[in-house]
C-alpha positions as a Markdown table, in Angstrom:
| # | Residue | x | y | z |
|---|---|---|---|---|
| 1 | Met | 36.1 | -29.2 | -4.7 |
| 2 | Thr | 33.6 | -28.0 | -7.6 |
| 3 | Lys | 30.0 | -26.7 | -6.8 |
| 4 | Ala | 27.4 | -27.2 | -9.0 |
| 5 | Leu | 23.4 | -28.1 | -9.2 |
| 6 | His | 23.0 | -31.8 | -10.3 |
| 7 | Ala | 20.4 | -32.1 | -12.4 |
| 8 | Leu | 18.0 | -34.2 | -10.3 |
| 9 | Asp | 18.4 | -31.7 | -7.0 |
| 10 | Tyr | 15.1 | -29.3 | -7.0 |
| 11 | Ser | 16.5 | -26.8 | -4.1 |
| 12 | Ser | 18.4 | -23.2 | -5.2 |
| 13 | Ala | 21.2 | -22.6 | -6.7 |
| 14 | Ser | 22.8 | -21.2 | -3.4 |
| 15 | Ser | 22.5 | -24.8 | -1.7 |
| 16 | Pro | 25.7 | -26.7 | -1.3 |
| 17 | His | 25.7 | -29.2 | -4.1 |
| 18 | Val | 28.1 | -30.9 | -5.2 |
| 19 | Ile | 29.7 | -33.0 | -8.4 |
| 20 | Ala | 33.4 | -33.7 | -8.8 |
| 21 | Gly | 35.1 | -37.3 | -10.0 |
| 22 | Val | 35.1 | -38.4 | -12.9 |
| 23 | Gly | 31.8 | -37.8 | -14.9 |
| 24 | Asp | 28.5 | -37.3 | -14.3 |
| 25 | Leu | 25.9 | -39.7 | -13.1 |
| 26 | Thr | 24.0 | -40.9 | -16.9 |
| 27 | Glu | 20.4 | -42.4 | -17.6 |
| 28 | Ala | 20.1 | -43.4 | -21.3 |
| 29 | Arg | 16.2 | -44.0 | -21.1 |
| 30 | Val | 14.9 | -42.9 | -23.8 |
| 31 | Ser | 11.2 | -42.3 | -22.5 |
| 32 | Thr | 9.7 | -40.2 | -19.5 |
| 33 | Ile | 8.7 | -41.6 | -16.3 |
| 34 | Tyr | 6.4 | -40.8 | -13.4 |
| 35 | Leu | 7.3 | -41.0 | -9.6 |
| 36 | Pro | 6.1 | -39.6 | -6.3 |
| 37 | Asp | 7.7 | -36.8 | -4.3 |
| 38 | Asp | 7.4 | -36.7 | -0.5 |
| 39 | Ala | 4.3 | -34.5 | -1.0 |
| 40 | Gly | 2.9 | -37.6 | -3.0 |
| 41 | Ile | 2.2 | -35.8 | -6.7 |
| 42 | Trp | 4.0 | -37.5 | -9.2 |
| 43 | Gln | 6.8 | -36.0 | -11.3 |
| 44 | Ser | 7.9 | -35.9 | -14.5 |
| 45 | Phe | 11.5 | -37.1 | -15.8 |
| 46 | Leu | 12.1 | -36.7 | -19.4 |
| 47 | Ser | 14.5 | -39.0 | -21.1 |
| 48 | Gly | 18.1 | -38.9 | -20.5 |
| 49 | Ile | 16.8 | -37.6 | -17.0 |
| 50 | Ala | 17.4 | -40.3 | -13.9 |
| 51 | Gly | 14.2 | -40.7 | -11.6 |
| 52 | Arg | 14.5 | -40.1 | -8.0 |
| 53 | Val | 11.5 | -41.6 | -5.7 |
| 54 | Tyr | 10.3 | -40.8 | -2.1 |
| 55 | Ala | 9.5 | -43.9 | -0.3 |
| 56 | Asn | 10.0 | -45.0 | 3.5 |
| 57 | Leu | 10.7 | -41.0 | 4.0 |
| 58 | Gln | 13.9 | -41.4 | 1.8 |
| 59 | Trp | 14.5 | -40.0 | -1.4 |
| 60 | Trp | 15.6 | -43.1 | -3.3 |
| 61 | Leu | 17.7 | -43.8 | -7.3 |
| 62 | Tyr | 15.1 | -45.6 | -9.5 |
| 63 | Ser | 15.5 | -47.7 | -11.4 |
| 64 | Gly | 13.1 | -49.8 | -12.9 |
| 65 | Pro | 12.1 | -51.9 | -16.4 |
| 66 | Ala | 10.2 | -51.5 | -19.6 |
| 67 | Cys | 6.8 | -51.9 | -19.4 |
| 68 | Thr | 3.7 | -51.2 | -22.2 |
| 69 | Asn | 0.5 | -51.1 | -21.0 |
| 70 | Leu | -1.8 | -52.3 | -23.2 |
| 71 | Gln | -5.0 | -50.2 | -22.0 |
| 72 | Ile | -5.1 | -47.1 | -24.4 |
| 73 | Arg | -7.3 | -44.6 | -22.3 |
| 74 | Ser | -5.8 | -45.1 | -18.3 |
| 75 | Asn | -7.6 | -42.7 | -16.6 |
| 76 | Asp | -10.5 | -41.0 | -18.6 |
| 77 | Gln | -13.5 | -44.4 | -17.4 |
| 78 | Thr | -15.8 | -42.2 | -19.1 |
| 79 | Asp | -14.7 | -42.7 | -22.5 |
| 80 | Ala | -16.1 | -45.2 | -25.1 |
| 81 | Glu | -13.7 | -48.0 | -24.1 |
| 82 | Trp | -15.1 | -48.4 | -20.6 |
| 83 | Ala | -18.7 | -49.1 | -20.0 |
| 84 | Ala | -20.6 | -48.4 | -16.4 |
| 85 | Val | -23.1 | -50.9 | -14.7 |
| 86 | Asn | -24.4 | -49.1 | -11.8 |
| 87 | Met | -21.8 | -47.1 | -11.9 |
| 88 | Thr | -21.5 | -43.2 | -12.4 |
| 89 | Val | -18.1 | -41.4 | -13.6 |
| 90 | Ala | -17.1 | -38.3 | -13.8 |
| 91 | Gln | -13.4 | -37.2 | -15.4 |
| 92 | Asp | -13.9 | -34.4 | -12.7 |
| 93 | Ala | -11.0 | -35.7 | -10.2 |
| 94 | Val | -7.2 | -34.1 | -9.5 |
| 95 | Gly | -5.1 | -36.5 | -10.9 |
| 96 | Met | -1.8 | -38.3 | -9.7 |
| 97 | Arg | 0.4 | -35.7 | -11.3 |
| 98 | Asn | -1.6 | -32.6 | -9.7 |
| 99 | Asp | -3.0 | -31.9 | -12.5 |
| 100 | Ala | -7.1 | -30.5 | -12.5 |
| 101 | Asn | -9.9 | -33.8 | -14.1 |
| 102 | Ala | -6.7 | -35.9 | -14.6 |
| 103 | Ala | -8.8 | -38.3 | -12.6 |
| 104 | Cys | -12.5 | -40.4 | -12.7 |
| 105 | Thr | -14.5 | -40.4 | -9.6 |
| 106 | Leu | -16.7 | -43.7 | -9.7 |
| 107 | Thr | -19.7 | -43.9 | -7.3 |
| 108 | Ala | -21.6 | -46.7 | -6.8 |
| 109 | Thr | -25.3 | -46.3 | -7.3 |
| 110 | Ala | -25.7 | -49.9 | -6.5 |
| 111 | Ala | -24.6 | -53.0 | -5.2 |
| 112 | Asn | -21.7 | -54.5 | -7.1 |
| 113 | Ala | -21.5 | -52.2 | -9.4 |
| 114 | Thr | -18.6 | -52.2 | -12.4 |
| 115 | Val | -17.1 | -50.3 | -14.8 |
| 116 | Leu | -15.1 | -52.8 | -17.7 |
| 117 | Ala | -13.1 | -51.7 | -20.0 |
| 118 | Asn | -12.6 | -53.6 | -23.8 |
| 119 | Ala | -11.5 | -56.9 | -24.2 |
| 120 | Ile | -8.4 | -57.1 | -25.9 |
| 121 | Thr | -7.1 | -59.0 | -27.9 |
| 122 | Ala | -3.6 | -60.5 | -26.5 |
| 123 | Ala | -2.4 | -64.4 | -26.9 |
| 124 | Ser | -2.3 | -66.4 | -24.4 |
| 125 | Ser | 0.3 | -65.6 | -21.0 |
| 126 | Asp | 0.9 | -63.9 | -17.9 |
| 127 | Gln | -1.6 | -60.7 | -17.4 |
| 128 | Thr | -1.2 | -58.3 | -14.5 |
| 129 | Ile | -3.6 | -55.2 | -14.2 |
| 130 | Arg | -2.5 | -52.5 | -12.0 |
| 131 | Trp | -5.0 | -49.8 | -10.5 |
| 132 | Phe | -3.9 | -46.6 | -8.7 |
| 133 | Leu | -7.6 | -45.6 | -6.7 |
| 134 | Lys | -8.1 | -43.7 | -3.9 |
| 135 | Arg | -10.8 | -44.1 | -1.0 |
| 136 | Leu | -13.7 | -40.7 | -2.0 |
| 137 | Thr | -16.3 | -42.0 | 0.9 |
| 138 | Gly | -17.8 | -45.4 | 2.4 |
| 139 | Ser | -15.8 | -48.4 | 3.8 |
| 140 | Gly | -17.1 | -51.3 | 2.1 |
| 141 | Val | -15.0 | -53.7 | -0.4 |
| 142 | Ile | -13.2 | -52.4 | -4.0 |
| 143 | Glu | -12.0 | -55.7 | -6.5 |
| 144 | Ile | -10.8 | -56.0 | -9.7 |
| 145 | Thr | -10.7 | -58.1 | -12.4 |
| 146 | Val | -8.9 | -58.9 | -15.3 |
| 147 | Asp | -11.0 | -61.7 | -17.5 |
| 148 | Gly | -14.1 | -60.0 | -17.6 |
| 149 | Gly | -15.4 | -60.4 | -14.8 |
| 150 | Thr | -15.0 | -64.0 | -14.4 |
| 151 | Thr | -13.0 | -63.6 | -11.0 |
| 152 | Trp | -12.4 | -60.7 | -9.3 |
| 153 | Gln | -9.7 | -60.0 | -6.7 |
| 154 | Asp | -10.5 | -57.9 | -3.1 |
| 155 | Val | -8.2 | -54.8 | -2.9 |
| 156 | Thr | -10.1 | -53.4 | -0.5 |
| 157 | Thr | -6.9 | -52.7 | 2.1 |
| 158 | Glu | -4.7 | -52.2 | -0.8 |
| 159 | Val | -7.3 | -48.9 | -1.7 |
| 160 | Asp | -7.5 | -47.7 | 2.4 |
| 161 | Ser | -3.4 | -48.5 | 3.3 |
| 162 | Ser | -3.2 | -44.7 | 2.3 |
| 163 | Ser | -5.4 | -41.8 | 1.7 |
| 164 | Gly | -3.3 | -40.9 | -1.6 |
| 165 | Phe | -3.7 | -43.0 | -4.8 |
| 166 | Asn | -3.0 | -46.7 | -4.4 |
| 167 | Glu | -1.6 | -49.7 | -6.0 |
| 168 | Ala | -4.3 | -52.4 | -6.8 |
| 169 | Met | -2.7 | -55.2 | -8.8 |
| 170 | Glu | -4.1 | -58.9 | -9.8 |
| 171 | Thr | -2.1 | -61.1 | -12.0 |
| 172 | Leu | -4.0 | -64.1 | -14.1 |
| 173 | Ala | -1.5 | -67.1 | -16.0 |
| 174 | Ala | -2.6 | -68.3 | -19.1 |
| 175 | Leu | -5.0 | -65.8 | -20.3 |
| 176 | Ala | -6.0 | -64.9 | -23.0 |
| 177 | Asn | -8.3 | -62.0 | -23.9 |
| 178 | Pro | -7.8 | -60.1 | -21.3 |
| 179 | Gln | -10.5 | -57.4 | -20.0 |
| 180 | Ile | -10.0 | -55.2 | -16.7 |
| 181 | Gly | -12.4 | -53.6 | -14.4 |
| 182 | Ile | -13.2 | -52.8 | -11.4 |
| 183 | Arg | -16.1 | -53.3 | -8.4 |
| 184 | Ile | -18.0 | -51.4 | -6.3 |
| 185 | Val | -20.0 | -54.1 | -3.6 |
| 186 | Thr | -21.8 | -51.6 | -2.0 |
| 187 | Ser | -24.0 | -49.1 | -2.9 |
| 188 | Gly | -22.7 | -45.5 | -2.3 |
| 189 | Asp | -19.0 | -46.2 | -1.9 |
| 190 | Ala | -17.0 | -44.0 | -4.3 |
| 191 | Val | -13.5 | -44.3 | -5.5 |
| 192 | Val | -11.2 | -41.9 | -7.7 |
| 193 | Val | -9.3 | -43.7 | -10.4 |
| 194 | Gly | -5.7 | -42.4 | -11.2 |
| 195 | Asn | -4.8 | -44.8 | -13.5 |
| 196 | Ala | -5.8 | -48.0 | -15.1 |
| 197 | Glu | -3.9 | -50.6 | -16.9 |
| 198 | Leu | -2.4 | -53.7 | -18.3 |
| 199 | Phe | 0.4 | -55.8 | -19.0 |
| 200 | Thr | 1.1 | -58.6 | -21.1 |
| 201 | Ser | 3.7 | -61.2 | -20.4 |
| 202 | Lys | 5.0 | -59.4 | -16.9 |
| 203 | Ser | 4.7 | -60.2 | -12.9 |
| 204 | Ile | 3.1 | -58.6 | -9.9 |
| 205 | Ser | 6.9 | -58.3 | -9.1 |
| 206 | Gln | 7.9 | -57.2 | -12.4 |
| 207 | Val | 5.1 | -54.2 | -12.4 |
| 208 | Lys | 4.7 | -53.4 | -8.6 |
| 209 | Asp | 6.2 | -49.5 | -7.9 |
| 210 | Ser | 7.4 | -49.0 | -11.2 |
| 211 | Ser | 6.6 | -45.6 | -13.7 |
| 212 | Pro | 2.2 | -44.8 | -13.8 |
| 213 | Ile | 2.0 | -45.3 | -17.6 |
| 214 | Phe | -0.6 | -43.1 | -18.6 |
| 215 | Thr | -2.8 | -43.7 | -22.3 |
| 216 | Ala | -5.1 | -41.5 | -24.0 |
| 217 | Gly | -5.9 | -43.3 | -27.0 |
| 218 | Ser | -2.9 | -45.6 | -27.7 |
| 219 | Thr | -0.5 | -48.3 | -25.7 |
| 220 | Val | 2.6 | -46.4 | -24.6 |
| 221 | Thr | 5.9 | -47.8 | -23.6 |
| 222 | Ala | 8.2 | -47.2 | -20.6 |
| 223 | Asn | 11.5 | -47.9 | -21.7 |
| 224 | Ala | 13.6 | -50.0 | -19.4 |
| 225 | Cys | 16.0 | -47.3 | -17.1 |
| 226 | Asp | 19.8 | -47.2 | -18.3 |
| 227 | Leu | 21.9 | -46.1 | -15.1 |
| 228 | Gly | 25.9 | -45.6 | -14.7 |
| 229 | Phe | 29.1 | -43.7 | -13.8 |
| 230 | Asp | 32.0 | -43.1 | -16.1 |
| 231 | Ile | 34.8 | -46.0 | -15.3 |
| 232 | Ala | 37.6 | -44.3 | -15.1 |
| 233 | Asn | 36.1 | -43.7 | -11.3 |
| 234 | His | 36.4 | -47.1 | -10.5 |
| 235 | Asp | 40.1 | -48.3 | -9.6 |
| 236 | Asn | 40.8 | -51.8 | -9.7 |
| 237 | Thr | 43.8 | -51.6 | -7.2 |
| 238 | Glu | 42.1 | -51.4 | -4.0 |
| 239 | Gly | 39.0 | -49.6 | -2.1 |
| 240 | Ala | 35.5 | -49.7 | -1.2 |
| 241 | Tyr | 32.0 | -49.3 | -2.3 |
| 242 | Tyr | 29.2 | -49.0 | 0.0 |
| 243 | Cys | 25.5 | -47.9 | -0.7 |
| 244 | Glu | 21.9 | -48.7 | 0.5 |
| 245 | Ile | 19.4 | -50.2 | -1.4 |
| 246 | Lys | 15.6 | -51.0 | -1.1 |
| 247 | Asn | 14.4 | -54.1 | -3.0 |
| 248 | Val | 11.1 | -53.4 | -4.5 |
| 249 | Gly | 10.6 | -56.3 | -7.1 |
| 250 | Phe | 13.2 | -58.7 | -7.5 |
| 251 | Asp | 12.1 | -62.5 | -6.9 |
| 252 | Gly | 15.6 | -64.2 | -7.7 |
| 253 | Thr | 14.4 | -65.0 | -11.3 |
| 254 | Asn | 17.5 | -62.9 | -12.5 |
| 255 | Ser | 21.0 | -61.9 | -11.2 |
| 256 | Ile | 20.4 | -58.6 | -10.1 |
| 257 | Gly | 23.5 | -55.9 | -10.6 |
| 258 | Val | 23.6 | -53.4 | -8.4 |
| 259 | Ile | 26.9 | -51.7 | -9.9 |
| 260 | Thr | 28.8 | -54.3 | -11.9 |
| 261 | Met | 31.1 | -53.4 | -15.0 |
| 262 | His | 31.5 | -56.9 | -17.0 |
| 263 | Ser | 29.8 | -60.2 | -16.8 |
| 264 | Ser | 33.3 | -60.7 | -15.3 |
| 265 | Gly | 33.3 | -57.5 | -13.2 |
| 266 | Arg | 30.6 | -57.5 | -11.3 |
| 267 | Ile | 31.2 | -55.2 | -8.2 |
| 268 | Leu | 28.0 | -55.9 | -6.1 |
| 269 | Tyr | 25.1 | -57.4 | -7.1 |
| 270 | Ala | 22.4 | -60.2 | -6.1 |
| 271 | Asn | 22.1 | -63.7 | -7.7 |
| 272 | Thr | 19.3 | -65.9 | -7.9 |
| 273 | Ala | 19.1 | -67.4 | -4.8 |
| 274 | Ser | 19.1 | -63.9 | -3.3 |
| 275 | Ser | 22.8 | -63.5 | -2.4 |
| 276 | Phe | 24.3 | -60.8 | -2.4 |
| 277 | Leu | 28.0 | -61.1 | -3.9 |
| 278 | Ser | 30.8 | -59.5 | -5.7 |
| 279 | Tyr | 32.9 | -61.6 | -8.7 |
| 280 | Asp | 35.6 | -60.5 | -10.2 |
| 281 | Gly | 36.1 | -62.9 | -12.7 |
| 282 | Ser | 37.9 | -65.3 | -11.1 |
| 283 | Thr | 36.8 | -65.7 | -7.0 |
| 284 | Ile | 32.9 | -65.6 | -5.7 |
| 285 | Gly | 32.2 | -63.1 | -2.5 |
| 286 | Ser | 29.6 | -63.7 | -0.6 |
| 287 | Ala | 27.8 | -62.4 | 2.3 |
| 288 | Ser | 26.9 | -64.5 | 5.5 |
| 289 | Ser | 23.5 | -64.0 | 5.6 |
| 290 | Gly | 21.8 | -63.7 | 2.1 |
| 291 | Gly | 20.3 | -60.7 | 0.0 |
| 292 | Phe | 17.1 | -59.8 | -0.9 |
| 293 | Ala | 15.1 | -61.7 | 1.7 |
| 294 | Ala | 11.7 | -60.0 | 1.3 |
| 295 | Asp | 10.5 | -57.1 | -1.0 |
| 296 | Asp | 10.5 | -53.6 | 0.3 |
| 297 | Thr | 13.3 | -54.4 | 2.3 |
| 298 | Glu | 16.5 | -51.7 | 3.2 |
| 299 | Tyr | 19.9 | -53.0 | 3.4 |
| 300 | Lys | 23.4 | -51.2 | 3.5 |
| 301 | Ile | 26.0 | -53.4 | 1.8 |
| 302 | Ala | 29.4 | -53.0 | 1.6 |
| 303 | Leu | 32.8 | -54.0 | -0.1 |
| 304 | Ala | 36.5 | -54.1 | 0.7 |
| 305 | Tyr | 38.9 | -55.4 | -1.9 |
| 306 | Gly | 42.9 | -55.1 | -2.2 |
| 307 | Ser | 45.8 | -56.9 | -1.2 |
| 308 | Ser | 44.5 | -60.8 | -2.7 |
| 309 | Phe | 41.2 | -60.0 | -1.0 |
| 310 | Lys | 37.5 | -59.3 | -1.5 |
| 311 | Arg | 35.0 | -59.5 | 1.8 |
| 312 | Ile | 30.8 | -57.9 | 1.9 |
| 313 | Lys | 29.8 | -57.0 | 4.9 |
| 314 | Arg | 25.4 | -56.4 | 4.9 |
| 315 | Asp | 24.1 | -54.6 | 7.8 |
| 316 | Asp | 25.5 | -55.9 | 11.0 |
| 317 | Asn | 27.2 | -59.2 | 9.2 |
| 318 | Trp | 30.3 | -60.1 | 7.7 |
| 319 | Gly | 30.6 | -62.1 | 4.7 |
| 320 | Ala | 34.5 | -64.7 | 4.4 |
| 321 | Ala | 37.0 | -63.1 | 3.0 |
| 322 | Asn | 37.6 | -64.1 | 0.0 |
| 323 | Ala | 40.9 | -64.2 | -2.9 |
| 324 | Tyr | 40.7 | -61.0 | -4.9 |
| 325 | Asp | 42.2 | -61.7 | -7.9 |
| 326 | Gly | 43.7 | -58.2 | -8.0 |
| 327 | Ala | 40.6 | -56.9 | -11.0 |
| 328 | Phe | 37.4 | -56.7 | -11.6 |
| 329 | Thr | 37.0 | -56.9 | -16.1 |
| 330 | Leu | 36.4 | -53.1 | -17.0 |
| 331 | Gly | 33.4 | -52.5 | -19.0 |
| 332 | Ser | 32.3 | -49.5 | -20.9 |
| 333 | Lys | 31.1 | -47.5 | -17.8 |
| 334 | Leu | 29.5 | -48.5 | -14.2 |
| 335 | Glu | 26.5 | -49.7 | -14.5 |
| 336 | Val | 24.3 | -49.3 | -11.7 |
| 337 | Leu | 20.9 | -51.5 | -11.1 |
| 338 | Arg | 20.4 | -53.6 | -13.7 |
| 339 | Asp | 19.7 | -57.7 | -14.5 |
| 340 | Gln | 23.0 | -59.2 | -15.4 |
| 341 | Ala | 21.6 | -61.8 | -18.4 |
| 342 | Asn | 19.9 | -59.1 | -19.5 |
| 343 | Gly | 21.8 | -55.8 | -19.2 |
| 344 | Val | 18.7 | -54.0 | -18.3 |
| 345 | Pro | 16.9 | -54.0 | -15.2 |
| 346 | Thr | 13.6 | -56.4 | -15.6 |
| 347 | Val | 12.5 | -55.6 | -11.7 |
| 348 | Val | 11.9 | -52.0 | -9.8 |
| 349 | Leu | 14.9 | -51.3 | -7.6 |
| 350 | Phe | 15.7 | -48.4 | -5.5 |
| 351 | Leu | 19.3 | -47.0 | -4.7 |
| 352 | Arg | 21.1 | -44.0 | -2.3 |
| 353 | Asn | 24.1 | -43.5 | -1.1 |
| 354 | Leu | 26.4 | -45.2 | -3.7 |
| 355 | Arg | 29.9 | -44.7 | -2.4 |
| 356 | Arg | 33.2 | -45.5 | -3.8 |
| 357 | Tyr | 36.7 | -45.2 | -1.7 |
| 358 | Asp | 40.1 | -44.8 | -2.1 |
| 359 | Met | 41.4 | -47.0 | 0.7 |
| 360 | Thr | 43.5 | -49.7 | 1.5 |
| 361 | Tyr | 42.4 | -53.7 | 2.2 |
| 362 | Ala | 42.8 | -52.8 | 5.8 |
| 363 | Asp | 41.1 | -49.7 | 6.4 |
| 364 | Ala | 38.3 | -50.1 | 4.5 |
| 365 | Leu | 37.0 | -53.0 | 6.8 |
| 366 | Val | 37.7 | -50.7 | 9.7 |
| 367 | Ala | 35.7 | -48.0 | 7.9 |
| 368 | Ile | 33.0 | -49.9 | 6.6 |
| 369 | Pro | 31.3 | -50.9 | 10.0 |
| 370 | Asp | 30.7 | -46.7 | 10.7 |
| 371 | Met | 29.7 | -46.1 | 7.3 |
| 372 | Met | 26.8 | -48.8 | 8.0 |
| 373 | Asn | 26.8 | -46.9 | 11.1 |
| 374 | Gly | 26.1 | -43.3 | 8.9 |
| 375 | Asp | 29.8 | -42.2 | 10.4 |
| 376 | Phe | 31.7 | -41.6 | 6.5 |
| 377 | Pro | 34.9 | -40.5 | 5.8 |
| 378 | Ser | 35.8 | -36.8 | 6.1 |
| 379 | Glu | 33.6 | -34.6 | 3.6 |
| 380 | Glu | 36.2 | -32.1 | 3.6 |
| 381 | Arg | 38.7 | -34.6 | 1.9 |
| 382 | Ser | 36.4 | -36.1 | -0.4 |
| 383 | Asn | 35.3 | -36.3 | -4.3 |
| 384 | Tyr | 32.0 | -36.7 | -5.3 |
| 385 | Ile | 29.6 | -37.7 | -7.9 |
| 386 | Ala | 26.1 | -36.7 | -5.6 |
| 387 | Met | 22.3 | -37.3 | -6.3 |
| 388 | His | 21.2 | -35.5 | -3.6 |
| 389 | Arg | 21.5 | -32.7 | -1.6 |
| 390 | Arg | 23.3 | -33.8 | 2.1 |
| 391 | Thr | 25.0 | -31.4 | 4.4 |
| 392 | Leu | 28.7 | -30.4 | 3.8 |
| 393 | Asp | 30.8 | -28.9 | 6.8 |
| 394 | Arg | 29.6 | -32.0 | 9.0 |
| 395 | Pro | 33.3 | -32.6 | 10.6 |
| 396 | Pro | 34.3 | -36.5 | 10.8 |
| 397 | Thr | 33.7 | -38.4 | 13.9 |
| 398 | Lys | 35.8 | -41.1 | 13.0 |
| 399 | Ala | 39.3 | -41.2 | 12.1 |
| 400 | Ile | 40.1 | -39.4 | 8.5 |
| 401 | Tyr | 39.8 | -41.9 | 5.8 |
| 402 | Pro | 40.9 | -41.2 | 2.4 |
| 403 | Lys | 38.9 | -39.7 | -0.5 |
| 404 | Ser | 36.0 | -40.8 | -1.5 |
| 405 | Lys | 35.8 | -40.9 | -5.9 |
| 406 | Met | 32.5 | -41.2 | -6.3 |
| 407 | Thr | 29.3 | -40.9 | -4.1 |
| 408 | Leu | 25.0 | -41.1 | -4.9 |
| 409 | Arg | 23.6 | -39.6 | -2.1 |
| 410 | Asp | 21.0 | -39.3 | -0.4 |
| 411 | Leu | 18.7 | -35.9 | 0.4 |
| 412 | Lys | 18.3 | -34.7 | 4.5 |
């Protein structure tokens, strides 16, 4: 079993990371993204490096859509791009990336103090804004606007949801020439602005929890993620897949492939009715209790296939056994977390503990409930493609199942 450091791991070389199987996880994204770590600091992931994010006390693989921030001075409200009324503004705070003087302190000197950006020329469309805000002093109302102050959205709850930088968002449909801003209602209250963003033709669900996009005089685009494994890791004859997925922005607008190879080789995916499904090109199999029921919900999903059958389990619920035609249609790679219609992600999704095992359909039906309970087939007899670190010497507590061909695993 080959041991090596994975590109996403950050601990020392003596840690027992494992990369085996056929190839490593690949990321074809060609821009830098920023994601929060377990200390609440947004770390950079350069082009070609898969991103990982810390959420709900766990590490996750990140997949996000392409977004362009049209607000050209995103974290410098002292710039001439912005105009303050009854507000003192100083770029003197530690920023989201733990960089000095990279965030602005806004302090109201009178009631209803505002900072507004210059209007941006844009055609009528859905206009979504996102501010990363942190309360500094006071407890009064904080509001944001996308239409120059004609309407204000109360985001006090979001600002006060944690002691760090928090997302505060608003969207308006059919709005031309948006103008973003912030209002502090109570004199003497203060917030720190980590970043301010404007996205045209994007909904809140498409932007939520995506990488912040920092600008310094011009618009900046974060390109879509493009994650995958070597297609040789898949075996069409029989086997089992398992993963844990967190719904961040999926709203049923498009089908999302959790792991796919082709339009007729959708191993695990969620459709527009938010159900977890599997499609081999002939028959669609589904989980018994739906799929992405709500934002920020975590799910454990697994697929058993072989012996002319395939069957999905979501959490504690098995779907019906459906026919398996013997082959998922192959593509160029095992694609991870992407929109089925567009071939790229259109919302943010988090994934962890992605595994594939060589085992019969019957054995998979027995093994999958154990996996749901955290009892995975013996690591001593497994090959893995590992993204994150995990103890490797735990003995199996159940029967030893055949070996795993790939794993995208969690950090514990």
